[in-house]
N, C-alpha and C positions, 0 to 999 in steps of 0.2 A: 321106501320112505322110512326115515328114522323117526319114530313117534315121539322120542324124547328130545329131539332137536328143538332149539329155540329159534325164534325169528332171526336173531342176530347171527347165529351159527349158519342158518340157511343163506343169509345174505353174504357171509364170508365165503361160503362154498360157491355161490353164484358168481361172485367177483373173481374167485380163483379160476373158475371155468371160463369166464369171459376174457381174463388175462389183460384187462385194460380198465381204465376208469369208466364208469357208466352212470346213467341216470336212474332214478327210482323205477321208471317204467321198464327199462332194460333189465334191471336187477330182478324185478318182479317176474318178468317174462321168463328169465332164465331159471328162477326158482320153480315156476310152473313146469317148464320144459323138463327139468331134471327131477321133478317131483320131490323137492327137498322139504317142503312144508305144506300143510293143509291149513289154510286160513278159515277160521270160523267166524267171519265177520263180513257184512256187506260192503265194507270199505277197506279192502285188503291193502291197497297201495298207500292209503293214508296211514294205516297201522305200521306198514313196513317203513315208511319215511320217518315216523315218530321213533321207531326202534333204532334205526340207523343213526339218526341225529342224536339220540341219547348216548351213542357210543362214538361220536365223531369229535375229533380234536378241534378246539377252537369254537365249538358251538355251545353257548352257555344256556343251560336249561336248569330249572329247579329240580328236575328228575334225572339229571345226567348220571350215567352209570359210573361205577368205579373204574371200569376198564375201557380205555379208548381203543377201538378196533379199526376205525375208518378215518380217512382224511377227505377234505373237500378241496381239491386243487382249483376248481372254479365253481361258480354258482350252481348248486343242485347237481353237481357231478361228484361221484364218490369213488374212492379207491381204498384198498387195504393199507393200514399202517404198516410200514416196514418193520420187520422183526426187531431190528436194532433201535427203532424209534418208539416201540410200544411203551405206552405210559399207563400208570395206574393213578387214579385220583382218589384221595382219601375222602370218603363220603359215607356216612352211616346209612345202612338200610335202604338202598334204592330198590333192591329186590329183583331176583331172577327166577324164583320158584313160580311155577305156573299155578293158576287158580283152577281148581277142579269143581265139578258139580256131580251130584249123585246120579247114577244111571236110572234110578226109578223115578226121576223128576223130568226125564226127557220129554214126555208127553205134554206136561203142563208148560214146560219151557217153550216147546214148539207152538203151543196154542197162544201163549202170551206174546210171542214174537211174530205171530202171523200178520200178513199184510192186511187181513180183514180188521184186526184190532188197530194196527198202525200206531202203536204207542212206543213199544220197546223194539226199535229197529236194530239195536246193537246189544249183544249179550252183556256187556259190562253195565249198561243202564239197568237191565233187569236184575242182575246180581246185586247191585247196590241197593235197589229198591227192596229186593227180597231180604237182604241183610237187615235193613231198617225195620221191616215187618217182624223179623225174628227177634230183634233186640226189643222192640216195643212190647212184644208178647212174652218175652223171657223164654223163647223157645230156641234152644241150641241143640241141634240134632246131628249125630255122627253120620258121616257118609259111609254107608255100608259097602257100596261098590262104586267104582268110577271107571270111565273109559278114558284112559290117559291121553288118547289121541284127541279128545275133545277139550282138554285143558287149554286155558287161554293165557298167553303171555301177559305179564303185568303192564307191558307197554300199551296193551289194548285199552287200558284205563287212562291213557294219555290225555283224552279230551276232558277228563274230570280234574279241575284244578286242585281239588282237595285230596287227590290220591298222591302219595301213600299216607297222607296225614290221617285219613279215615282209619287205616289199619292201626296206626299208633293209638289213636283215641279210643277205639273199641277195645283194644288189648289193655290199655291203661285202666279204663273203667272196669273191665272184667277182672283183671288181676289185682288191682289196687296197689301195685308195686311198679317201680320204674325199671325193673330188670327187662321188661318187654321192649324197652326203647333202645336197647343196645344193638349194635350192628352185627352180632354174631349169627351164624347159620341157625343155631337152635332158637334164638329169639325170633328170627324171621319165620321159622317153621311154626312157632307158637302163634304169631300174629296171623299167618295165613290160615291156620286151623280154626282159630276163633272166627274169622270172617267167613270161611267156608261153611262152618257149622251153623252160624246164625243165618246165612243165606239159605242153607238147606232147610232150616226150621221155618223160615219165611215162605219158602216154596211149598212146604207141607201145608201151611195154613192156607195159602192160595189154592192149592189142590183140593183141600177139603171144602173151601168156600164155594168153589165152582163145580163141585161134584154133582150138584142137583140144579144148576142154573146155567143159562147161556153165558159164555165168556165173550162178551162184547163190550163196547165202550161204556154203555149204561151199567153193565155189571161191574166193571172195574171201578167206576165212580162210586157205585154202591159199596164196594169193598173198602175203598179209601174212607168213605164216610163212616163205615162201621169201625174203622180203626181210630177215629178221632176221640173216642171215649177214653177216660182215664184208666190206666193200669197201674195199680199200686206198686211202688218201688222201681218202676221203669221210666226212663226219660220220655218226654213227649217229643217225638221226632217229627220233623217235616218230611213228608213222604213224596214230595215232588222232586223228580230228578231233572 
């Protein structure tokens, strides 16, 4: 398995292996059979479909990719775009870099995503929540080490209608300059870093809060209530995802 492969690349390889147009279910099964990608989400087929449709000709989405990799010859059946027909769409900052989280936060992540708590069933919801906690408390923390295989594709955030606008807004407030809004690779790196570091800071706050108390629904509600106080110089963010 190529740990640096994206979902879109895995889908391309699966279709090449199948050598015919295929449904999302068939593409997903081929990805698993060939071990092309490890999905870190309870809804892998939904994430795969979102990713493929972002790269499909003729499918209009607010988060459509610059590069069209697939065609849809019939409803919900996908195939590769012929090399001679490959198209590039001018669109700023849709984002292909994966979102990472710090290795030392895996324990608190697993606890917050547990079935017992039942609140954060998808990793993107937890990271969005944690980033808001980090911003509210002014805690931006570098990721000392990461497991690149656990990075998540930005298409995983497809269920959040505000993504990638959240990235732009956080970076704009943080930098105070509009350079962060451009579509360059360096600007995207900066936007991702700001988000990752605030999410990491938020996870640290959550980790400390639950170090001496049960992590259950009552505890999470108590944490949210503790965050409703004013923090000088920081925006009062809505913490409900």
